[in-house]
C-alpha positions in Angstrom: 71.6 53.6 49.7 69.8 52.2 53.3 73.3 51.1 54.4 75.1 54.3 53.5 72.2 56.0 55.7 73.0 53.2 58.4 76.9 54.1 58.2 76.1 58.0 58.7 74.4 57.3 62.0 76.5 55.1 63.2 79.7 57.7 62.5 77.2 60.8 64.1 76.6 58.2 67.4 80.3 58.0 67.7 81.3 61.3 67.6 78.6 62.1 69.9 79.7 59.5 72.3 83.4 60.7 71.9 82.3 64.6 73.0 80.3 63.5 75.9 83.5 61.7 77.0 85.7 64.9 76.1 83.3 67.0 77.9 83.2 64.9 80.6 87.0 64.7 81.0 87.2 68.5 80.8 84.7 69.1 83.6 86.7 66.9 86.0 90.1 68.3 85.0 88.8 71.7 86.0 87.4 70.5 89.0 90.3 68.2 89.6 92.4 71.9 89.1 91.0 73.3 91.7 91.4 70.7 94.4 93.8 68.3 93.8 97.1 69.4 95.0 99.4 67.8 92.4 98.1 70.4 90.1 98.5 73.5 91.5 101.9 72.3 92.8 102.4 71.3 89.1 101.2 75.1 88.6 102.0 77.5 91.0 99.3 79.9 91.8 99.8 83.7 91.7 100.4 83.9 95.7 102.2 80.6 95.3 105.2 82.6 93.1 104.7 85.7 94.9 106.2 84.2 97.7 109.2 82.4 95.8 110.2 85.8 94.8 109.4 88.1 98.1 112.0 90.5 97.2 110.1 91.3 93.9 106.9 91.2 95.3 108.1 94.2 97.6 108.2 96.5 94.6 104.4 96.7 94.7 104.0 97.3 98.2 101.7 100.6 98.1 103.1 103.4 100.1 101.9 104.0 102.9 99.7 107.6 103.8 99.1 107.5 107.1 100.1 111.2 108.7 101.9 109.9 112.0 105.0 111.3 113.2 107.7 109.5 114.9 107.2 106.1 116.4 103.7 106.4 116.8 102.6 103.2 116.2 102.4 103.5 112.0 105.1 105.0 110.0 105.1 108.0 107.6 107.4 107.6 104.7 108.1 111.6 103.5 110.2 113.4 100.6 113.6 114.0 101.2 112.6 118.0 101.0 110.6 117.7 104.4 112.2 119.8 107.5 110.3 120.6 110.2 111.5 124.2 111.6 110.0 124.1 115.4 110.4 126.4 117.8 110.7 124.5 121.3 111.0 125.2 125.5 113.3 126.1 127.4 115.3 122.2 126.1 117.5 122.5 129.7 114.2 122.7 131.1 113.0 119.8 129.2 109.3 119.8 129.8 108.2 121.4 126.2 106.5 119.5 123.8 108.5 118.9 120.7 107.2 118.3 116.9 108.9 115.7 115.5 110.1 114.8 112.2 110.0 111.2 110.3 112.3 108.9 111.1 112.4 107.2 107.7 114.0 110.0 105.4 116.7 107.9 104.4 114.4 105.3 103.0 112.6 107.4 100.2 111.8 104.3 97.8 110.4 102.1 99.9 108.0 102.0 102.3 105.5 100.1 104.3 102.0 100.0 105.4 102.2 97.9 108.9 98.4 98.3 110.0 96.4 96.0 107.4 99.0 92.7 107.4 101.2 94.3 104.6 104.3 94.9 106.1 107.5 94.5 104.2 110.9 93.9 106.5 112.8 94.9 103.3 112.2 98.9 104.3 113.5 97.8 107.7 116.5 96.0 106.5 117.4 99.1 103.6 117.1 101.2 106.7 119.6 99.0 108.9 121.8 98.8 106.3 121.7 102.0 104.9 122.7 103.6 108.7 125.0 100.7 109.4 127.1 101.8 106.7 126.7 105.2 107.7 127.8 104.5 110.9 130.7 102.4 110.0 131.9 105.2 107.9 131.4 107.9 110.8 132.5 106.0 114.1 135.5 107.4 115.4 138.4 106.1 115.5 138.8 106.8 119.4 135.5 105.1 120.0 135.4 102.3 117.8 138.9 100.9 119.4 136.5 100.2 122.0 133.7 98.0 119.7 133.4 94.0 119.4 131.9 91.9 117.1 128.5 91.8 117.4 126.8 88.6 118.8 123.2 87.0 118.2 120.8 88.1 120.9 120.6 85.9 123.6 117.0 84.5 124.4 115.0 86.0 127.1 113.6 84.2 130.1 109.4 84.6 130.0 107.1 82.4 131.3 105.5 80.3 128.8 101.4 79.6 128.0 101.0 78.0 125.1 103.3 75.7 122.9 105.1 77.4 120.0 103.3 77.7 116.8 104.3 77.1 113.8 105.5 80.0 111.7 102.8 82.9 110.7 102.5 84.8 107.5 101.9 89.0 107.6 101.6 89.6 104.1 104.2 88.2 102.0 106.6 88.2 105.3 107.3 85.3 107.5 107.7 85.7 111.1 108.7 83.5 113.2 107.1 82.5 116.3 109.3 83.5 119.7 108.4 82.2 123.0 107.1 85.8 123.9 106.4 89.3 122.3 105.7 91.6 125.2 104.7 94.2 122.6 102.1 92.0 121.8 98.4 91.4 123.8 96.1 93.8 125.1 95.2 96.0 128.1 92.5 94.2 130.4 91.0 95.6 133.6 92.7 95.2 136.7 90.9 96.5 140.2 94.5 96.2 142.4 95.7 99.0 140.4 97.4 101.8 140.3 100.8 100.0 142.2 101.0 103.6 143.8 98.7 106.5 145.1 98.8 109.9 142.8 98.4 111.7 145.7 101.0 110.2 147.9 104.0 109.8 146.2 105.8 112.7 147.1 109.1 112.5 147.6 109.7 110.8 144.0 107.3 112.1 141.6 107.4 115.6 140.1 103.6 117.4 140.9 103.6 118.6 137.2 103.2 114.6 136.6 101.4 113.5 139.2 97.6 114.0 137.4 95.5 112.7 140.9 96.7 116.7 142.3 95.3 118.5 139.0 91.7 118.9 138.6 91.4 116.2 136.3 88.5 113.7 137.1 88.5 111.0 135.1 91.1 108.0 136.5 89.9 105.0 134.6 93.2 104.9 132.6 94.8 103.5 135.7 92.9 100.4 136.0 94.2 99.0 133.1 97.1 96.4 132.8 99.0 95.1 130.3 98.8 91.4 129.3 101.3 90.2 126.7 99.9 87.4 124.1 101.7 85.0 125.1 102.9 85.0 128.1 102.6 86.7 131.6 104.3 89.5 133.4 105.8 89.0 136.2 104.0 90.1 139.3 105.6 93.6 140.1 106.5 94.5 144.0 108.7 96.9 145.3 110.8 93.6 147.5 111.0 91.4 144.6 112.2 94.0 142.2 115.0 95.0 145.0 115.8 91.1 145.8 116.0 90.7 141.6 118.4 93.7 142.2 120.6 93.4 145.1 123.9 95.1 145.0 123.1 95.9 141.5 123.0 99.4 139.7 120.1 100.7 137.0 120.5 103.8 135.4 118.3 105.6 133.3 119.7 107.4 130.7 117.5 109.7 128.4 115.1 112.5 128.1 112.3 113.7 130.2 110.0 110.4 129.1 113.1 108.7 130.3 112.6 110.9 133.4 109.3 110.0 134.4 110.1 106.1 133.8 112.7 106.9 136.5 110.2 108.2 138.8 107.2 105.7 138.2 110.1 103.0 138.8 110.6 105.0 142.6 107.4 105.1 142.8 106.5 101.4 142.2 109.6 100.4 144.2 108.2 102.0 147.3 105.1 101.7 146.7 104.5 105.5 146.7 105.6 106.0 150.2 108.1 108.0 151.8 111.1 106.0 152.9 113.8 108.4 155.2 115.7 105.4 154.8 116.9 105.8 150.9 120.2 107.6 150.2 120.8 109.9 148.4 124.3 109.0 146.7 124.2 111.4 143.6 128.0 112.7 144.2 129.1 109.9 143.4 128.0 110.3 139.7 128.7 113.9 139.6 125.3 114.5 139.8 124.9 117.5 141.7 123.2 120.9 141.0 125.6 123.4 139.5 125.5 127.1 140.1 123.0 128.7 138.3 121.2 125.9 137.0 117.3 124.9 137.7 118.5 121.4 138.8 120.9 118.9 138.6 121.5 116.7 135.4 120.4 113.2 137.1 119.2 111.9 140.2 120.6 108.8 141.8 119.3 106.7 145.0 120.5 103.8 147.2 118.4 101.1 148.9 120.8 100.3 151.8 118.4 97.1 152.6 119.4 95.5 149.5 122.4 97.7 148.1 120.3 98.7 145.2 120.9 102.0 143.4 118.6 103.2 140.7 119.5 107.0 139.0 119.1 108.9 135.8 120.6 111.0 133.7 119.4 113.8 131.3 121.0 113.2 127.9 118.5 114.2 125.0 119.9 113.0 122.5 122.4 110.4 123.6 125.6 112.3 122.5 128.7 113.1 123.5 128.3 117.2 124.5 131.7 119.5 124.2 131.6 123.1 125.0 133.0 124.7 122.3 134.0 127.3 124.5 134.3 126.3 128.1 134.9 130.0 129.7 132.1 131.4 127.6 128.2 130.9 129.2 126.9 131.5 125.6 129.0 128.7 124.1 127.6 126.2 121.7 128.3 122.8 121.8 129.7 120.1 119.8 127.2 117.6 119.8 129.0 114.3 118.7 127.1 112.1 117.1 129.2 109.2 116.8 129.8 109.2 120.2 127.9 108.1 123.5 127.7 110.6 126.5 130.5 111.5 128.8 128.5 110.2 131.9 127.7 107.1 130.8 131.1 106.1 128.9 132.8 107.0 132.1 130.2 105.1 134.9 129.1 102.2 132.2 131.5 99.8 134.7 129.3 100.4 137.8 126.4 99.8 135.9 124.3 96.7 135.6 121.7 97.7 133.9 120.8 100.2 131.5 118.1 101.8 129.6 118.5 104.3 126.8 115.6 106.6 125.2 115.8 109.6 122.6 113.4 111.0 119.9 111.7 114.0 120.7 114.5 116.5 120.9 115.4 115.4 117.4 114.3 118.9 115.7 115.7 121.8 114.2 113.9 124.1 116.8 115.7 122.0 119.6 118.9 121.8 118.5 119.3 125.8 117.7 118.3 126.1 121.1 120.3 124.6 122.7 123.5 125.1 120.6 124.7 122.0 119.4 126.8 121.8 116.4 126.8 118.4 114.6 130.2 116.3 114.8 131.4 113.4 113.2 134.8 111.6 113.7 136.0 114.8 115.8 134.7 117.2 113.7 132.0 119.8 112.3 130.0 117.7 110.2 130.1 118.3 106.0 128.1 116.0 105.1 124.8 116.9 104.0 123.4 114.0 104.1 123.9 113.3 107.8 123.3 116.9 108.6 119.1 115.9 108.1 117.6 115.8 111.4 116.5 112.7 110.5 119.4 111.4 109.9 121.7 112.6 112.5 118.9 111.5 114.8 119.3 107.6 113.0 123.5 108.0 113.2 123.7 109.1 117.2 120.7 106.2 117.8 122.8 103.4 115.8 126.5 104.7 117.2 125.5 104.4 120.8 123.7 100.7 120.3 126.8 99.7 118.4 129.3 101.2 121.2 127.4 99.5 124.0 127.2 96.3 122.7 130.7 96.9 122.0 131.4 97.2 125.9 129.1 94.1 126.8 131.9 91.5 126.8 134.0 93.5 129.7 130.9 93.3 131.8 129.3 89.8 131.5 126.8 91.1 134.3 125.5 94.4 132.2 122.1 94.0 130.2 121.4 96.8 128.2 118.3 98.1 126.7 117.0 100.5 124.2 113.8 102.3 125.2 111.5 102.2 121.9 109.9 105.9 121.1 107.1 107.0 123.0 104.6 108.1 120.9 102.6 111.8 121.1 99.2 112.3 120.7 98.0 115.7 119.1 95.0 115.6 117.1 93.7 118.3 115.3 96.9 119.9 115.2 100.1 120.2 117.2 101.6 121.8 120.3 101.7 124.8 119.2 98.4 125.0 117.2 96.3 124.2 118.6 96.5 120.2 119.4 94.4 118.5 122.1 94.0 114.9 123.5 90.9 114.9 125.4 89.8 111.2 125.2 88.5 109.5 128.3 88.9 106.1 126.4 91.8 104.2 124.9 91.8 104.5 121.3 91.9 100.5 121.5 92.5 97.7 124.4 94.7 95.2 122.0 98.3 95.4 120.1 98.3 92.3 117.5 101.6 92.7 115.2 104.9 90.5 115.1 106.8 93.8 114.8 108.7 97.3 116.2 106.8 100.2 115.0 109.5 102.0 116.0 111.5 100.8 112.9 115.0 103.0 114.5 115.2 101.1 117.2 114.5 97.7 116.4 117.0 98.0 113.7 119.9 99.7 115.6 119.1 96.6 118.0 119.5 94.2 115.3 122.1 91.8 115.5 123.4 93.0 119.1 123.2 91.6 122.5 121.8 94.9 123.4 117.8 94.4 123.6 114.8 96.8 122.5 112.0 97.6 125.2 109.1 97.3 123.0 106.5 100.2 124.2 105.7 102.0 120.9 102.5 99.8 119.7 101.1 99.7 123.2 101.5 103.1 124.0 100.1 104.1 120.9 96.2 102.9 121.9 96.2 104.6 125.5 96.0 108.7 124.3 93.7 109.2 127.2 96.8 108.9 129.6 99.2 111.8 128.6 98.8 115.5 131.1 96.5 116.6 128.7 94.9 120.1 129.8 95.2 119.6 132.9 97.6 121.1 135.3 98.3 122.2 139.0 96.9 125.4 138.5 94.2 124.8 136.3 95.7 127.4 134.3 94.4 127.2 130.4 97.5 126.9 127.8 99.6 124.4 125.5 98.0 120.9 125.9 100.5 118.2 127.1 100.3 115.1 125.1 104.0 113.9 125.1 103.8 113.1 128.7 101.9 111.0 130.6 99.6 110.7 133.6 101.4 109.5 136.4 100.2 106.4 138.1 100.1 105.6 134.4 101.7 104.0 130.9 105.0 104.0 132.3 104.2 102.1 135.1 103.5 99.0 132.5 107.3 100.0 131.2 108.4 98.9 134.4 107.0 96.0 134.3 108.6 94.6 131.3 111.6 95.7 132.1 111.1 94.1 135.3 110.2 90.8 133.4 112.8 90.9 131.5 115.7 91.4 134.0 
């Protein structure tokens, strides 16, 4: 009996030892699972599985709820039933503040949250593909015969400040770190600014935009300079600009915000000083005031010292406009969504740098006020999808970028830019419902994103030699830089939270342009 007891005692001891060993090995295994690469390699985590199938993961990206309008830094994707019927100021005067619909009506099933690092490029790519298909189907034979195959974008010449870093990931999307992203950086104080006087540049600057001539008393917005994160902007001086543009012509073509950029550049080049030597050469480009008009369709000035011409042409939609009844003063106009303005078609051979922009006239109120009738392929548009304002605008932007890209091989010295949308900042209402922009300090000083906030503009230039002059995000944080409630006559009225004070934010746009030409 003692032998049986001893045998059972040995069995229990052996069982205890085996159990202890198993528990020890299990503990080590669990610890190694977290720390040893081989285990995580053999059994990938959920995050790794998501990265292996990014397209599947895009389906789970939450829809953005941000109530931000077109190009204001954050994208809103409304339902296809969204429509905006907004009354407008005199469209020809082009100084009114307008309501702008969202640009993403055509990608209802896809959304992106670009503020929290959860940005889906699939949304942008889908929008690009959808609009490109419409452009391919809609572009008239007359225009498309001049198109050339697209080429990949050329490298931009920049001053690198740091060696190239490995690719970085935002959410589940990897972005290639290029030499310089001019739209990523921060605003820094620079006591040497502004680059010209808001009191003195009366030869080129419209008084309604010279905030120094109004009752405004805070001018801290003039002292901020944009500093890209990974490179430096070239130091802008008038003589250096004229030297760089010797025997060349720069053309701004777009709406009143484009006109602001044009006037800003004229002030920057002259330092805001009177220049009697500068020649008005508007007649060379047909830019003369027509009988009964408030002003000409644009202006052109030449600096004889370097034979440099800077001009602006008013084209709020970047479309060719043809009167349906030329002898009728109240006629409607065919707005050819798939054709560039005749001015650009006719004079492109004379240009060396083109800066295009559009956006804030694309709402039903403006289209109706201008008596514009949408045309595609030379005929009145009958496609309901294209008839939606957002899709019509998308088609026009993609069409003009494609057309310009097709012209670039004919003119090797020509550089073309599409300037991204300038943000509007109406708070507590819209332009016609008490909206205000009374801030005296910027909303933020830093922009830290590797993508453009203007998905339409960035999508249109993708795969072309037309460059994106990306000013949207860096301007979005500067809501204190608008005209606001101030005016020369100090009369109360609608606040202008669309146009900018000059000197001001558009000066930075020209510094970015200067660094890329």
